N, C-alpha and C positions, 0 to 999 in steps of 0.2 A: 838552760842544760845544753852543752856542747855535744856534737855528734859522737864523740868518743864515749861520753858518759851515757848516751841513749844506746850505743851499741853494747856496753858493758852490762847494762840492765837487761837488754834483750838476750844477749848470751846466757845470762843466768836463768832465765825464764824458759828457754828452749830445752826440749829433750834431745838425747844424743842424735836420733834419727832427723829431727827438725834441723839441729844444728849443722849436720852434714850437708844438708841441703842449702842452708843459708851460707855457709862457708864457700860452697862451689861459686856462689856469686862474687864473694869478696875475694877469692883467690883469682878468679878471672879479671876482676878490675885492678888488681895490685900486681905489677909485674915482678916484684920481689918475693912473692909468697909462692910456697909449694905446699901441696897437700899430699900427706902420705897415707896410702891405703892400708888395709889390714894386713897385707902380705909384706909391708915395709918398704915397698918401691914409691918412688916419688913421681909425681906428674911434672915433667920437665918443663920448666918456664923457658929455659934458653932455647928449646927447640921451637917454641911457638912465638918467641919474641926476638927479633932481629936486631942487634945493637946498632947495625949500620943504618937502620931506618928509625933511629931513636926519636928523632923530632916528631915523625909521623905518628908514631905509636903514643908519645906523651900527648899529643894534641887530641887524640881519640879517648885518652884515659884521664879523667879529671877527678877521680874518687878521692875524696878527702883532701883536696888540694888547698882548701881554705882552712884546714884544721891547724890549731895552734900547737907549738912545741913546747917542750920543757916540762910543764905542769900537767900533762894529760894523764899521767898515771904514776901514782906514789905507793908503790908497794915495798913494805919493810922487808929486811933480809930474812927475818923469820918467817914471813908469809910465803916467800917464793923458794925457801930452802927445802931440801928433802926430796921433792918430786915423787913421793911415794904414792901408790895407788891402791893401798889396802891398809885396813886397821884390824887388829886383833883385839877382841874384847873378852877378857878373862872371866872366870866363874864369879868373881867379886863385882863384876860389871861396874868398874870405876876406872878402867884403864884404857886411854885411847891411844896409848904408845905414842907420845910425842905430838899429839894434837895441840896446836899452838892457841894464840890468844884470839884468832879470828881473822877475817878477811879485810879486804880494802874498806876504809871508812866510806868511800864513795858508793859502795854497794849498799851500805847500811842506812845512809842518810834518808829519813822519811820524806825529805823534800823532793827526792828523786823517785816518787812512786810512779814510775814511767810504765804504762802498759802499751805494748805495740803488738796488737793482735790483727792479722790479715783477714779480710772478710772472705770467708769460704764456706762451702756447704758442709755441714757436719757429717762426720763418718757414722756408721751405723752404731758404733760403740759409744761415740759422744751422744747420739740421739738417745740411746737406750739409758746412758748414765744420767742424763737430764731427767728422765722419767723417774729413774730410781731415786734420785735426790727428792723429787716431789712426792714420791709415794711414801718415803719413810725418812725419819731424822735419826734412827737407831744407827749408831756407828758400826755395830756388829752386822746388822742387816745389810748395810751398805757394802761392807767388806764382802760378805757372802755373795750379794747380788753382783758385785764387780767380778768375783771369781766366775760365777755363772755366765755372765756375758762373755768373759774372755774364752769360755769353753765352746762358744758357737762355732759350727763349721761354715763353710762358705755359703750354704744354702740358708743359714739361720737356724739350723736345728741344733738341739742340745742332746747329744748322744752320750754325754758322760753319766756315769752312775752316781745318783745322789748318795749312795752308801759309801762310794769311794771318796766323794768330796766331803762327807760328814767325818770320815775317818781322818782326812788330811787336816781338817780344822778342828777336830776333837769337839764337835758339837752334835746335837741330835739330828738324825736323818729327818725326824718330823718337822724340825724347824726349817731345814732346806726345802722340804717339799711344800709347806705352807707359804713360804716366800715365793717359791716358783710358781705356785698357783696364782698368786697376785701378779707376778710378773709376765704371765702369759697373756694378760690383758693389755700389754704394752703394744704400741705402734711400732712397726707394721703388724698387722693381724697375722697371726700363724707363727710368730716369732716364739723360740724355745720349744717348739713342737719335738716330739720324739722321733717321728718319722713322717712320710708323706701323708698316710692316713690321718695321723693325729693334726698335722698342719691343715689339712682340708676341713677336718671337723671343726677345728677352732674358727676358721674363717666362715664356715656355713653356719655355725651356731651364732657368731655375731650378726650374720645377715638374716637370722631367724628362719634358716632353711634346713636345720638339723632335726628332722623327724626320724621316725623309726625306719621307714624305707631308705631314707638317705644313710643311716647308720649301717644298714645292711649292705648297701651298695659300698661304703667305705671298707667294709670287711671283706669285700670281695673284689678289690681292685685288680686282681690278677685276672679275673673273668673280663673285666672291662678292657684291659689291655689286649686279651685275646679276642675281643669282639664276640663273646659268647652271649649274645642278647638273650636267647630263650633261657639259658641258665640263670642269668641275671634277673630276668623278669620272675622266674620262680623264687630265687632267693630273696628278692625284695618283695614279693608278693604284689607286684603291680603288673598293668599291662604295658605293651610296647610304647604307647603314646605317653603314658606317665613317666616310663623310663627315659625316653628321649629328652623330656623336660628336665628331669634329674641330672642327666649327663651334661645337658647344657649349662645348668647351674654350676656343676663342678668344674667345667671348662673356664667359667669366669673367674675362678679362684686363682690365686698366685702360689704355685707349688714350691717356690724358692722366695720366701719373703725378704731375703737379704739382697735379692737381685737388683732392686731399685737403687741400691747404694753401690755404684760402679766401683768406688775405689775401696770397697770392703774387702779385706782378706783375712782369712781365719787366723786367729792368733797374732793380731797386729801389735800387741803390746810387747816392746822389747825392753827388758830390765835395763836401767841406767846403772844399778848397783846390784851386786850379788851378796848373799850372805850364806855361810856354811858353817856346820859345826866343826870346832877344832878337836883334834884328837886328845884324848885324856893325857897322854904322855906329854903333850905340849901345854897342859894346863887347862884344857876344856874351854868352855865358853863359845864365842863365835868369831869367824873370820870374815870381815867385811871388805869388799874390794870394788872397784869401779869395773864395769863392763867395757874392757878394752877393745873387744871385737868391734864395738860401735863408737868408741870414743874417738872422735877425729883428731888428727894430728897435723898441725901446720908448721912449717919450717920457714925460715927467712934464708933467701939464696944470697949469701954474702959474696959468693964468687961473681955471680952475675952482676951484682951491685957494683963491685970493684971494677969489672969490665966496662959497664955503662958509665959509671963515674968519670973514669979516665977519658972518655971521649966526649963528655959534656962540656960544651964551651959557652953556651948562652946562660946568662944569670937565671932566667926563669926555668930552664931545664935543671940546673943544679939545685935551686930551691924546691922544685917538684920532687926531684929524686930524694932529697933529704926528708921531705914531708912523708914520701911513701915509705921510707926506711923507718922513720919513727912510728908511723901508723902499723907497719909490720911487726915491729918489735913489741909495741904496745899490745897488738892483738895476741901475739904468742904468750905473752905474760898473763893477759887477761883470761885466756883459755886455761892456762894452768891453775890460776886462781879459782876459775869456775870449777874445775875438777876437785880441788881441794876443798872448797866450800860444800859441794855436794857430798863428798865423802864424810866430812865432819858432821854435818847434819844427819846423814843416814846412820852413821855410827853411834851417834848420841841417841837417836830413836830406838836402835836395837838394844842399846844399854838400858834405856828406861822401859822398854817394852820386853824385857827378858821373860817375864812370866808368861806372856801370850806365846812366844815361840816355843817355851818349854811345855806348857800345859793346855794351851788351846784358847779359843776365842772368849770363853767366859772369863779369862784372867786378863783381859785387856785393861791396862792401867789408866787412870786419868792423866791426861797430858795435854798442855796447850803450847801455843807457839812461844810464849814468854819462858815456859820451863826449858825449852831446847835453846832459846836465844841466850838466856842467862848462862847456861851450862857451856856454851861454846863461845860466849862473849861476842855475840853479833846482835844486829837489829832484828826485831820481829818481822820487819817487812822482807828481810834478806831470807829468813826461814820461810816465810810464806811463798816467796817465789821459788825457792828451791823444792819445796814439797808439792808444788802444783805441777802437774804434767811429768812428774819423775816417779819412776817405777823401781821397786826392789824385789828381786827374785828371792824367795825364801823356801825353806822346806815345806811350808804350808801353802805356797802358791805365789803368785805375782800380785802385789798391792800397790796402789798409789801411796806415796809417802803421807799424803794428808790425811789418809784414813786411820791413822794411829792416834789422831787427836780426839779428845772427848773432855767433857766438863767433869768437875770433881764435886764430891759431897763429903762433908766432915762428920764422921759418925760420932756417937755419944762417947766412944772410948778414945776419941781423938784421932782415930785412923782415918785415912783418906780413902773414899770409895769412888769409883768411876760412876757417872751418872748412867752410862750405858750398861755397866755391870748390874746396877740396881734395877734398871728397866729389864734386862735379862732375867733376874731373879723373879721380878713380878711376873713375867710372861710365862716362865717355867711353872710357877705356882698355879697359875690359872690354867695352863695346859693340863696340869696333873689333878685338878680338883675333880671330885666325884659328883654326879648329878644331884646327890642328896646332901652335898656340903659344899655349896657354893660360897666362895669367899668374898665378903665384902671388903670395901677400901679400908676400914677401920680394922679388920681382922689382918689384912696384909700388913698394916702398920704394925700391928702387935708382933706378927712373925719376924718382920725385918728388925724390929727392935731386939729381938733375941740373938740376932747376928750383930748387934751392936750398930746397926744402921738406923739412925733417928731421923726420919722425915715426917713431914705433915701428911694429913690425909689428903688435903687438896693437891699435894705433890704427887701422890700415888695416882689420884684421879687424872691429873694432867699427864703423867707418863703412859697411863692406860689408854687415854684418849688418843695420844700421839701415836700409839701402836695399834690404833683402830680395834681396841678390844672393848666390847660392850660392857655395860654396868652389870652389877651382880644381879639385878632384877631381870635385865634382858637375858643374861645368860641362863638364869634358872628357867625362864620360859623356854628358851631354845633347847636346853638339855632335856626338857620333860617331853619334847615332841618326838 
């Protein structure tokens, strides 16, 4: 695999924010490239490169000097034409307005399954997302969990109202609260707390120090801050020595659980793509567009190339300058191809998940990488790269593109049902069951059959266990207590 092929795959994997950082290095290394910022101004190359000292500069800059020319990039006319940065998806959800046959075949070749990840400490979001993936396989719960993670403030507190989040996703507040209860056991201790008292209580509980006097102390943090020791002793019903021990325990706790992650900033996820509803007078549906505010733009400085080329006398300098120009032109085309590929994939996902955006999380449709790849005529590996670490801003929140994928079940009526939708139905039925009418797995099978969902009892048991739901016998005992 040559260097340009490796670079092409890396470009496709990076988010817009990561891409900006990566391009800073590339632009600094190639004197013919300029990076345009969001305001439309250029970082001047001619100011930092002196053509009179061409030989010295070329000697210091050997990026891509050995790359081959000619066959490094082969994009067709249709792939590079248009340059549009948005797609409109109508009510019929079958119109991508000119989306063509797909991207460069070199992105799609499974032989080039190149992963280039730099070793780095995970951010708080990555740390929490890893735990979320271990905790549940339910696509809907993962989507809700990701939304909860993105609502954390810089201290690691979750101040968003679950009722508002439930309204945004059109799911039950009870489901969000139950998921949040489980996520509060994530590392670091105290994460997802409502406030300082809740954060300290979670950590003290984990340390086995949350007794009745400690709860009273946490209810009177204002007295602790004011050093009102006598009032605190009375409120906690303890003597001064016992109070001092309690205060020492509190001081050992971390009031800001996110502080250990130095690079954590609230709302770190920046959407690579946005979708918005289209007005009815324009046909309705959805408008999907790239986030141009974070989409980097790199230009080739033809004027500087002409100036330097006219002064190049040595053969090595001319060859190197030609190589740099070829690399610069290829990079610009590759960036455009990357943008169009992301937009195609995101638009197709929006088209296929139209019911989710219209009616809520219970209507998430079964979809896999192959479905998207076939629709836009790309390889599954390309879709996999595009949907990883890329985010779409929607009226229901910001989601990673990969969260819209789930497996499918074929019903008795021939209709396709999402496995996650079936799990959700099972969970809803169990949540709503009365203490004197506990549903067995066989009974759940019967109820699902009435909705034309034909699955085996062992499948119901498998889904129930995956959601950490006890058996009917265990639930009957629990609900009698």
